[in-house]
PDB file as gemmi writes it, atoms N, CA and C in Angstrom:
CRYST1    1.000    1.000    1.000  90.00  90.00  90.00 P 1                      
ATOM      1  N   UNK A   1      -1.587   1.240  69.106  1.00  0.00           N  
ATOM      2  CA  UNK A   1      -1.419   2.542  69.707  1.00  0.00           C  
ATOM      3  C   UNK A   1      -2.721   3.317  69.511  1.00  0.00           C  
ATOM      4  N   UNK A   2      -3.295   3.771  70.594  1.00  0.00           N  
ATOM      5  CA  UNK A   2      -4.517   4.556  70.489  1.00  0.00           C  
ATOM      6  C   UNK A   2      -4.174   6.025  70.283  1.00  0.00           C  
ATOM      7  N   UNK A   3      -5.050   6.715  69.607  1.00  0.00           N  
ATOM      8  CA  UNK A   3      -4.811   8.129  69.323  1.00  0.00           C  
ATOM      9  C   UNK A   3      -5.594   8.991  70.308  1.00  0.00           C  
ATOM     10  N   UNK A   4      -5.080   9.069  71.525  1.00  0.00           N  
ATOM     11  CA  UNK A   4      -5.713   9.935  72.511  1.00  0.00           C  
ATOM     12  C   UNK A   4      -5.166  11.347  72.353  1.00  0.00           C  
ATOM     13  N   UNK A   5      -5.966  12.313  72.705  1.00  0.00           N  
ATOM     14  CA  UNK A   5      -5.579  13.716  72.566  1.00  0.00           C  
ATOM     15  C   UNK A   5      -4.361  13.991  73.449  1.00  0.00           C  
ATOM     16  N   UNK A   6      -3.275  14.467  72.818  1.00  0.00           N  
ATOM     17  CA  UNK A   6      -2.071  14.740  73.597  1.00  0.00           C  
ATOM     18  C   UNK A   6      -1.505  16.139  73.332  1.00  0.00           C  
ATOM     19  N   UNK A   7      -2.299  17.029  72.710  1.00  0.00           N  
ATOM     20  CA  UNK A   7      -1.878  18.419  72.515  1.00  0.00           C  
ATOM     21  C   UNK A   7      -3.029  19.344  72.902  1.00  0.00           C  
ATOM     22  N   UNK A   8      -2.681  20.565  73.282  1.00  0.00           N  
ATOM     23  CA  UNK A   8      -3.702  21.525  73.672  1.00  0.00           C  
ATOM     24  C   UNK A   8      -4.092  22.403  72.480  1.00  0.00           C  
ATOM     25  N   UNK A   9      -4.894  23.423  72.742  1.00  0.00           N  
ATOM     26  CA  UNK A   9      -5.397  24.292  71.671  1.00  0.00           C  
ATOM     27  C   UNK A   9      -4.269  25.021  70.952  1.00  0.00           C  
ATOM     28  N   UNK A  10      -3.239  25.425  71.689  1.00  0.00           N  
ATOM     29  CA  UNK A  10      -2.091  26.093  71.059  1.00  0.00           C  
ATOM     30  C   UNK A  10      -1.377  25.166  70.086  1.00  0.00           C  
ATOM     31  N   UNK A  11      -1.190  23.934  70.479  1.00  0.00           N  
ATOM     32  CA  UNK A  11      -0.550  22.944  69.617  1.00  0.00           C  
ATOM     33  C   UNK A  11      -1.380  22.634  68.392  1.00  0.00           C  
ATOM     34  N   UNK A  12      -2.692  22.545  68.584  1.00  0.00           N  
ATOM     35  CA  UNK A  12      -3.582  22.298  67.442  1.00  0.00           C  
ATOM     36  C   UNK A  12      -3.504  23.440  66.444  1.00  0.00           C  
ATOM     37  N   UNK A  13      -3.517  24.665  66.953  1.00  0.00           N  
ATOM     38  CA  UNK A  13      -3.455  25.840  66.077  1.00  0.00           C  
ATOM     39  C   UNK A  13      -2.128  25.882  65.322  1.00  0.00           C  
ATOM     40  N   UNK A  14      -1.029  25.619  66.012  1.00  0.00           N  
ATOM     41  CA  UNK A  14       0.291  25.639  65.376  1.00  0.00           C  
ATOM     42  C   UNK A  14       0.392  24.571  64.294  1.00  0.00           C  
ATOM     43  N   UNK A  15      -0.118  23.386  64.561  1.00  0.00           N  
ATOM     44  CA  UNK A  15      -0.060  22.322  63.573  1.00  0.00           C  
ATOM     45  C   UNK A  15      -0.970  22.616  62.388  1.00  0.00           C  
ATOM     46  N   UNK A  16      -2.131  23.190  62.651  1.00  0.00           N  
ATOM     47  CA  UNK A  16      -3.046  23.513  61.558  1.00  0.00           C  
ATOM     48  C   UNK A  16      -2.443  24.573  60.635  1.00  0.00           C  
ATOM     49  N   UNK A  17      -1.863  25.617  61.213  1.00  0.00           N  
ATOM     50  CA  UNK A  17      -1.246  26.678  60.406  1.00  0.00           C  
ATOM     51  C   UNK A  17      -0.062  26.119  59.624  1.00  0.00           C  
ATOM     52  N   UNK A  18       0.742  25.287  60.268  1.00  0.00           N  
ATOM     53  CA  UNK A  18       1.882  24.677  59.594  1.00  0.00           C  
ATOM     54  C   UNK A  18       1.433  23.774  58.442  1.00  0.00           C  
ATOM     55  N   UNK A  19       0.396  23.002  58.662  1.00  0.00           N  
ATOM     56  CA  UNK A  19      -0.118  22.119  57.614  1.00  0.00           C  
ATOM     57  C   UNK A  19      -0.661  22.890  56.430  1.00  0.00           C  
ATOM     58  N   UNK A  20      -1.408  23.960  56.695  1.00  0.00           N  
ATOM     59  CA  UNK A  20      -1.938  24.788  55.611  1.00  0.00           C  
ATOM     60  C   UNK A  20      -0.797  25.441  54.843  1.00  0.00           C  
ATOM     61  N   UNK A  21       0.235  25.904  55.545  1.00  0.00           N  
ATOM     62  CA  UNK A  21       1.395  26.514  54.880  1.00  0.00           C  
ATOM     63  C   UNK A  21       2.102  25.502  53.979  1.00  0.00           C  
ATOM     64  N   UNK A  22       2.230  24.267  54.445  1.00  0.00           N  
ATOM     65  CA  UNK A  22       2.853  23.229  53.621  1.00  0.00           C  
ATOM     66  C   UNK A  22       2.022  22.932  52.382  1.00  0.00           C  
ATOM     67  N   UNK A  23       0.703  22.867  52.543  1.00  0.00           N  
ATOM     68  CA  UNK A  23      -0.161  22.611  51.394  1.00  0.00           C  
ATOM     69  C   UNK A  23      -0.123  23.766  50.397  1.00  0.00           C  
ATOM     70  N   UNK A  24      -0.065  24.993  50.901  1.00  0.00           N  
ATOM     71  CA  UNK A  24       0.032  26.149  50.001  1.00  0.00           C  
ATOM     72  C   UNK A  24       1.377  26.158  49.269  1.00  0.00           C  
ATOM     73  N   UNK A  25       2.444  25.784  49.962  1.00  0.00           N  
ATOM     74  CA  UNK A  25       3.758  25.705  49.321  1.00  0.00           C  
ATOM     75  C   UNK A  25       3.763  24.619  48.248  1.00  0.00           C  
ATOM     76  N   UNK A  26       3.124  23.496  48.528  1.00  0.00           N  
ATOM     77  CA  UNK A  26       3.037  22.424  47.533  1.00  0.00           C  
ATOM     78  C   UNK A  26       2.290  22.896  46.295  1.00  0.00           C  
ATOM     79  N   UNK A  27       1.202  23.618  46.490  1.00  0.00           N  
ATOM     80  CA  UNK A  27       0.433  24.137  45.369  1.00  0.00           C  
ATOM     81  C   UNK A  27       1.260  25.134  44.552  1.00  0.00           C  
ATOM     82  N   UNK A  28       1.966  26.021  45.242  1.00  0.00           N  
ATOM     83  CA  UNK A  28       2.783  27.027  44.546  1.00  0.00           C  
ATOM     84  C   UNK A  28       3.920  26.371  43.763  1.00  0.00           C  
ATOM     85  N   UNK A  29       4.591  25.404  44.373  1.00  0.00           N  
ATOM     86  CA  UNK A  29       5.679  24.721  43.681  1.00  0.00           C  
ATOM     87  C   UNK A  29       5.151  23.935  42.486  1.00  0.00           C  
ATOM     88  N   UNK A  30       3.993  23.311  42.647  1.00  0.00           N  
ATOM     89  CA  UNK A  30       3.409  22.577  41.530  1.00  0.00           C  
ATOM     90  C   UNK A  30       3.062  23.513  40.379  1.00  0.00           C  
ATOM     91  N   UNK A  31       2.486  24.658  40.703  1.00  0.00           N  
ATOM     92  CA  UNK A  31       2.046  25.584  39.658  1.00  0.00           C  
ATOM     93  C   UNK A  31       3.215  26.305  38.992  1.00  0.00           C  
ATOM     94  N   UNK A  32       4.243  26.655  39.764  1.00  0.00           N  
ATOM     95  CA  UNK A  32       5.314  27.490  39.232  1.00  0.00           C  
ATOM     96  C   UNK A  32       6.544  26.719  38.750  1.00  0.00           C  
ATOM     97  N   UNK A  33       6.754  25.510  39.267  1.00  0.00           N  
ATOM     98  CA  UNK A  33       7.981  24.812  38.926  1.00  0.00           C  
ATOM     99  C   UNK A  33       7.728  23.413  38.360  1.00  0.00           C  
ATOM    100  N   UNK A  34       6.925  22.603  39.049  1.00  0.00           N  
ATOM    101  CA  UNK A  34       6.761  21.211  38.643  1.00  0.00           C  
ATOM    102  C   UNK A  34       5.953  21.081  37.355  1.00  0.00           C  
ATOM    103  N   UNK A  35       4.861  21.806  37.263  1.00  0.00           N  
ATOM    104  CA  UNK A  35       4.014  21.683  36.074  1.00  0.00           C  
ATOM    105  C   UNK A  35       4.739  22.163  34.820  1.00  0.00           C  
ATOM    106  N   UNK A  36       5.309  23.374  34.819  1.00  0.00           N  
ATOM    107  CA  UNK A  36       6.010  23.817  33.602  1.00  0.00           C  
ATOM    108  C   UNK A  36       7.260  22.990  33.294  1.00  0.00           C  
ATOM    109  N   UNK A  37       8.020  22.613  34.322  1.00  0.00           N  
ATOM    110  CA  UNK A  37       9.271  21.889  34.099  1.00  0.00           C  
ATOM    111  C   UNK A  37       9.076  20.398  33.906  1.00  0.00           C  
ATOM    112  N   UNK A  38       8.183  19.821  34.682  1.00  0.00           N  
ATOM    113  CA  UNK A  38       7.877  18.400  34.577  1.00  0.00           C  
ATOM    114  C   UNK A  38       8.969  17.472  35.080  1.00  0.00           C  
ATOM    115  N   UNK A  39       9.887  17.959  35.890  1.00  0.00           N  
ATOM    116  CA  UNK A  39      10.964  17.118  36.405  1.00  0.00           C  
ATOM    117  C   UNK A  39      10.451  16.232  37.537  1.00  0.00           C  
ATOM    118  N   UNK A  40      11.017  15.039  37.652  1.00  0.00           N  
ATOM    119  CA  UNK A  40      10.550  14.084  38.658  1.00  0.00           C  
ATOM    120  C   UNK A  40      10.820  14.584  40.071  1.00  0.00           C  
ATOM    121  N   UNK A  41      11.950  15.262  40.279  1.00  0.00           N  
ATOM    122  CA  UNK A  41      12.272  15.722  41.628  1.00  0.00           C  
ATOM    123  C   UNK A  41      11.371  16.870  42.069  1.00  0.00           C  
ATOM    124  N   UNK A  42      10.878  17.662  41.112  1.00  0.00           N  
ATOM    125  CA  UNK A  42       9.919  18.713  41.468  1.00  0.00           C  
ATOM    126  C   UNK A  42       8.610  18.083  41.925  1.00  0.00           C  
ATOM    127  N   UNK A  43       8.156  17.074  41.201  1.00  0.00           N  
ATOM    128  CA  UNK A  43       6.926  16.393  41.608  1.00  0.00           C  
ATOM    129  C   UNK A  43       7.122  15.610  42.904  1.00  0.00           C  
ATOM    130  N   UNK A  44       8.327  15.118  43.129  1.00  0.00           N  
ATOM    131  CA  UNK A  44       8.626  14.449  44.397  1.00  0.00           C  
ATOM    132  C   UNK A  44       8.516  15.406  45.569  1.00  0.00           C  
ATOM    133  N   UNK A  45       9.043  16.620  45.390  1.00  0.00           N  
ATOM    134  CA  UNK A  45       8.932  17.633  46.440  1.00  0.00           C  
ATOM    135  C   UNK A  45       7.474  18.014  46.686  1.00  0.00           C  
ATOM    136  N   UNK A  46       6.717  18.167  45.613  1.00  0.00           N  
ATOM    137  CA  UNK A  46       5.283  18.472  45.743  1.00  0.00           C  
ATOM    138  C   UNK A  46       4.574  17.350  46.502  1.00  0.00           C  
ATOM    139  N   UNK A  47       4.910  16.112  46.187  1.00  0.00           N  
ATOM    140  CA  UNK A  47       4.285  14.963  46.863  1.00  0.00           C  
ATOM    141  C   UNK A  47       4.618  14.936  48.348  1.00  0.00           C  
ATOM    142  N   UNK A  48       5.899  15.171  48.675  1.00  0.00           N  
ATOM    143  CA  UNK A  48       6.298  15.182  50.085  1.00  0.00           C  
ATOM    144  C   UNK A  48       5.620  16.305  50.857  1.00  0.00           C  
ATOM    145  N   UNK A  49       5.565  17.494  50.278  1.00  0.00           N  
ATOM    146  CA  UNK A  49       4.902  18.613  50.952  1.00  0.00           C  
ATOM    147  C   UNK A  49       3.409  18.366  51.121  1.00  0.00           C  
ATOM    148  N   UNK A  50       2.783  17.787  50.117  1.00  0.00           N  
ATOM    149  CA  UNK A  50       1.353  17.491  50.201  1.00  0.00           C  
ATOM    150  C   UNK A  50       1.073  16.456  51.283  1.00  0.00           C  
ATOM    151  N   UNK A  51       1.859  15.383  51.301  1.00  0.00           N  
ATOM    152  CA  UNK A  51       1.661  14.339  52.313  1.00  0.00           C  
ATOM    153  C   UNK A  51       1.931  14.879  53.718  1.00  0.00           C  
ATOM    154  N   UNK A  52       3.016  15.629  53.869  1.00  0.00           N  
ATOM    155  CA  UNK A  52       3.333  16.202  55.177  1.00  0.00           C  
ATOM    156  C   UNK A  52       2.290  17.193  55.639  1.00  0.00           C  
ATOM    157  N   UNK A  53       1.832  18.048  54.728  1.00  0.00           N  
ATOM    158  CA  UNK A  53       0.798  19.024  55.076  1.00  0.00           C  
ATOM    159  C   UNK A  53      -0.512  18.368  55.452  1.00  0.00           C  
ATOM    160  N   UNK A  54      -0.899  17.357  54.688  1.00  0.00           N  
ATOM    161  CA  UNK A  54      -2.148  16.651  54.992  1.00  0.00           C  
ATOM    162  C   UNK A  54      -2.064  15.952  56.349  1.00  0.00           C  
ATOM    163  N   UNK A  55      -0.915  15.335  56.640  1.00  0.00           N  
ATOM    164  CA  UNK A  55      -0.760  14.661  57.927  1.00  0.00           C  
ATOM    165  C   UNK A  55      -0.761  15.655  59.086  1.00  0.00           C  
ATOM    166  N   UNK A  56      -0.138  16.807  58.881  1.00  0.00           N  
ATOM    167  CA  UNK A  56      -0.100  17.828  59.926  1.00  0.00           C  
ATOM    168  C   UNK A  56      -1.492  18.393  60.200  1.00  0.00           C  
ATOM    169  N   UNK A  57      -2.281  18.601  59.147  1.00  0.00           N  
ATOM    170  CA  UNK A  57      -3.669  19.053  59.330  1.00  0.00           C  
ATOM    171  C   UNK A  57      -4.468  17.965  60.051  1.00  0.00           C  
ATOM    172  N   UNK A  58      -4.221  16.703  59.706  1.00  0.00           N  
ATOM    173  CA  UNK A  58      -4.890  15.600  60.393  1.00  0.00           C  
ATOM    174  C   UNK A  58      -4.554  15.607  61.882  1.00  0.00           C  
ATOM    175  N   UNK A  59      -3.275  15.803  62.205  1.00  0.00           N  
ATOM    176  CA  UNK A  59      -2.874  15.867  63.616  1.00  0.00           C  
ATOM    177  C   UNK A  59      -3.605  16.991  64.341  1.00  0.00           C  
ATOM    178  N   UNK A  60      -3.722  18.134  63.686  1.00  0.00           N  
ATOM    179  CA  UNK A  60      -4.405  19.275  64.309  1.00  0.00           C  
ATOM    180  C   UNK A  60      -5.874  18.958  64.549  1.00  0.00           C  
ATOM    181  N   UNK A  61      -6.517  18.368  63.574  1.00  0.00           N  
ATOM    182  CA  UNK A  61      -7.944  18.059  63.716  1.00  0.00           C  
ATOM    183  C   UNK A  61      -8.187  16.976  64.763  1.00  0.00           C  
ATOM    184  N   UNK A  62      -7.283  16.008  64.849  1.00  0.00           N  
ATOM    185  CA  UNK A  62      -7.452  14.908  65.797  1.00  0.00           C  
ATOM    186  C   UNK A  62      -6.972  15.275  67.195  1.00  0.00           C  
ATOM    187  N   UNK A  63      -6.158  16.339  67.316  1.00  0.00           N  
ATOM    188  CA  UNK A  63      -5.614  16.710  68.617  1.00  0.00           C  
ATOM    189  C   UNK A  63      -4.547  15.740  69.075  1.00  0.00           C  
ATOM    190  N   UNK A  64      -3.865  15.148  68.119  1.00  0.00           N  
ATOM    191  CA  UNK A  64      -2.891  14.102  68.409  1.00  0.00           C  
ATOM    192  C   UNK A  64      -1.590  14.430  67.698  1.00  0.00           C  
ATOM    193  N   UNK A  65      -0.476  14.275  68.356  1.00  0.00           N  
ATOM    194  CA  UNK A  65       0.838  14.528  67.774  1.00  0.00           C  
ATOM    195  C   UNK A  65       1.621  13.223  67.745  1.00  0.00           C  
ATOM    196  N   UNK A  66       2.098  12.848  66.582  1.00  0.00           N  
ATOM    197  CA  UNK A  66       2.836  11.594  66.431  1.00  0.00           C  
ATOM    198  C   UNK A  66       4.133  11.611  67.229  1.00  0.00           C  
ATOM    199  N   UNK A  67       4.830  12.750  67.221  1.00  0.00           N  
ATOM    200  CA  UNK A  67       6.087  12.825  67.968  1.00  0.00           C  
ATOM    201  C   UNK A  67       5.865  12.671  69.461  1.00  0.00           C  
ATOM    202  N   UNK A  68       4.832  13.324  69.970  1.00  0.00           N  
ATOM    203  CA  UNK A  68       4.522  13.188  71.405  1.00  0.00           C  
ATOM    204  C   UNK A  68       4.096  11.766  71.742  1.00  0.00           C  
ATOM    205  N   UNK A  69       3.393  11.102  70.818  1.00  0.00           N  
ATOM    206  CA  UNK A  69       2.980   9.733  71.054  1.00  0.00           C  
ATOM    207  C   UNK A  69       4.182   8.795  71.148  1.00  0.00           C  
ATOM    208  N   UNK A  70       5.304   9.178  70.493  1.00  0.00           N  
ATOM    209  CA  UNK A  70       6.530   8.367  70.559  1.00  0.00           C  
ATOM    210  C   UNK A  70       7.411   8.758  71.746  1.00  0.00           C  
ATOM    211  N   UNK A  71       6.975   9.743  72.534  1.00  0.00           N  
ATOM    212  CA  UNK A  71       7.711  10.122  73.725  1.00  0.00           C  
ATOM    213  C   UNK A  71       8.668  11.291  73.526  1.00  0.00           C  
ATOM    214  N   UNK A  72       8.646  11.909  72.361  1.00  0.00           N  
ATOM    215  CA  UNK A  72       9.514  13.049  72.092  1.00  0.00           C  
ATOM    216  C   UNK A  72       8.800  14.312  72.565  1.00  0.00           C  
ATOM    217  N   UNK A  73       9.479  15.120  73.357  1.00  0.00           N  
ATOM    218  CA  UNK A  73       8.873  16.344  73.883  1.00  0.00           C  
ATOM    219  C   UNK A  73       8.948  17.451  72.824  1.00  0.00           C  
ATOM    220  N   UNK A  74       7.853  18.154  72.628  1.00  0.00           N  
ATOM    221  CA  UNK A  74       7.815  19.291  71.710  1.00  0.00           C  
ATOM    222  C   UNK A  74       7.529  20.549  72.525  1.00  0.00           C  
ATOM    223  N   UNK A  75       7.958  21.694  71.992  1.00  0.00           N  
ATOM    224  CA  UNK A  75       7.763  22.947  72.733  1.00  0.00           C  
ATOM    225  C   UNK A  75       6.297  23.341  72.794  1.00  0.00           C  
ATOM    226  N   UNK A  76       5.557  23.106  71.747  1.00  0.00           N  
ATOM    227  CA  UNK A  76       4.147  23.532  71.710  1.00  0.00           C  
ATOM    228  C   UNK A  76       3.261  22.312  71.861  1.00  0.00           C  
TER     229      UNK A  76                                                      
END                                                                             
């Protein structure tokens, strides 16, 4: 599957903002809950948010949406 550009500037902006928000949430959860508590599920949530945020920022930078590449229509 080739990664051809399949989103416009609005979609790139929305994905970039969403990715940054996910990364900021991961940082906040790590600092306020996972680090002091040290529970495995807190670190699991931090890991999922970090991976999702990083992938979303990657999509924004590449101009490519995985859902659209699979044929799923998105609003933006």
